[in-house]
C-alpha positions in Angstrom: 52.5 -93.4 -55.4 56.0 -91.7 -55.0 57.6 -90.1 -52.7 57.3 -86.4 -54.6 53.1 -87.0 -54.7 53.0 -87.9 -50.7 55.3 -84.7 -50.1 52.6 -82.3 -52.2 49.3 -84.5 -50.4 51.0 -83.9 -46.7 51.5 -79.8 -47.7 47.6 -79.5 -48.6 46.7 -82.5 -45.4 49.6 -81.9 -42.5 49.1 -83.8 -39.7 46.4 -81.9 -36.7 44.6 -80.2 -39.7 40.5 -79.5 -39.8 39.7 -80.8 -43.0 36.1 -81.8 -44.1 34.6 -84.5 -46.2 31.9 -86.6 -46.9 31.0 -89.9 -46.3 31.5 -92.2 -48.9 31.6 -95.7 -47.8 30.6 -97.9 -44.6 33.6 -100.6 -43.6 33.8 -103.3 -41.1 36.0 -101.1 -39.1 35.0 -97.9 -39.7 34.4 -95.0 -42.7 35.6 -93.4 -46.3 35.5 -90.1 -46.8 35.2 -87.9 -50.0 38.1 -85.7 -49.9 37.1 -84.7 -53.2 40.7 -85.6 -54.6 41.7 -87.6 -56.7 44.5 -89.2 -55.1 43.6 -90.0 -51.7 40.1 -91.3 -49.6 39.6 -90.3 -45.8 39.8 -93.3 -43.3 37.9 -93.2 -40.3 39.0 -96.0 -37.9 36.5 -97.1 -36.0 38.5 -96.4 -32.5 38.9 -92.8 -34.1 35.0 -91.2 -33.1 34.7 -91.6 -29.6 36.6 -90.8 -26.7 35.6 -93.4 -24.3 32.9 -95.9 -25.0 32.1 -98.4 -27.9 31.3 -97.1 -31.4 29.9 -100.1 -33.4 29.2 -99.3 -37.5 25.1 -99.4 -36.9 26.4 -95.7 -35.2 28.2 -94.2 -38.1 27.3 -91.0 -39.9 24.8 -91.9 -42.9 26.9 -92.6 -46.8 26.8 -88.3 -48.4 26.5 -86.7 -45.0 28.4 -84.2 -43.8 31.9 -84.6 -41.2 34.9 -82.2 -40.3 37.5 -84.8 -38.8 41.4 -83.5 -38.3 44.6 -85.7 -40.1 46.0 -88.0 -37.8 48.5 -90.1 -40.2 49.2 -91.4 -43.8 48.3 -94.9 -45.3 51.1 -94.1 -47.6 50.8 -97.5 -50.4 48.4 -98.5 -52.5 45.8 -97.5 -50.3 46.6 -94.1 -50.3 44.9 -92.9 -47.4 44.8 -89.9 -45.2 43.3 -90.8 -41.3 41.4 -88.9 -39.8 39.4 -88.1 -36.0 36.7 -87.6 -35.0 37.1 -88.1 -31.2 36.5 -84.8 -29.6 39.1 -84.1 -27.5 41.4 -84.5 -30.7 38.4 -82.0 -32.2 38.9 -79.7 -29.6 42.3 -79.5 -29.8 42.4 -79.1 -33.8 39.8 -75.5 -32.9 40.6 -74.2 -29.5 44.7 -73.6 -29.8 45.7 -73.0 -26.0 48.6 -71.3 -24.5 50.0 -73.6 -23.2 53.2 -73.7 -20.6 55.6 -76.4 -21.7 56.2 -77.3 -18.4 52.6 -78.4 -18.0 52.5 -80.7 -20.9 54.8 -83.6 -19.7 
């Protein structure tokens, strides 16, 4: 996939954006999400489900169930993936933009 196409994908799915899709496929390392976009697939890795505790494949959401997730990265190779997170702490940051002084963020 060329850089122009990735620039378009990064504009459509910017880091930190809350997006919606449907669970499409389960894998031992996470789930794939249909974003309704032929160019890319979403991927929620097993480590991006919970803030604490252990996630197992048995706990995955059902196939075809809707999911809201936050864009946290990309795989810019032939896999063409948008990395997603559904960790409560990540979702909270995407939903509620707090005005925190810079000194408190260090």
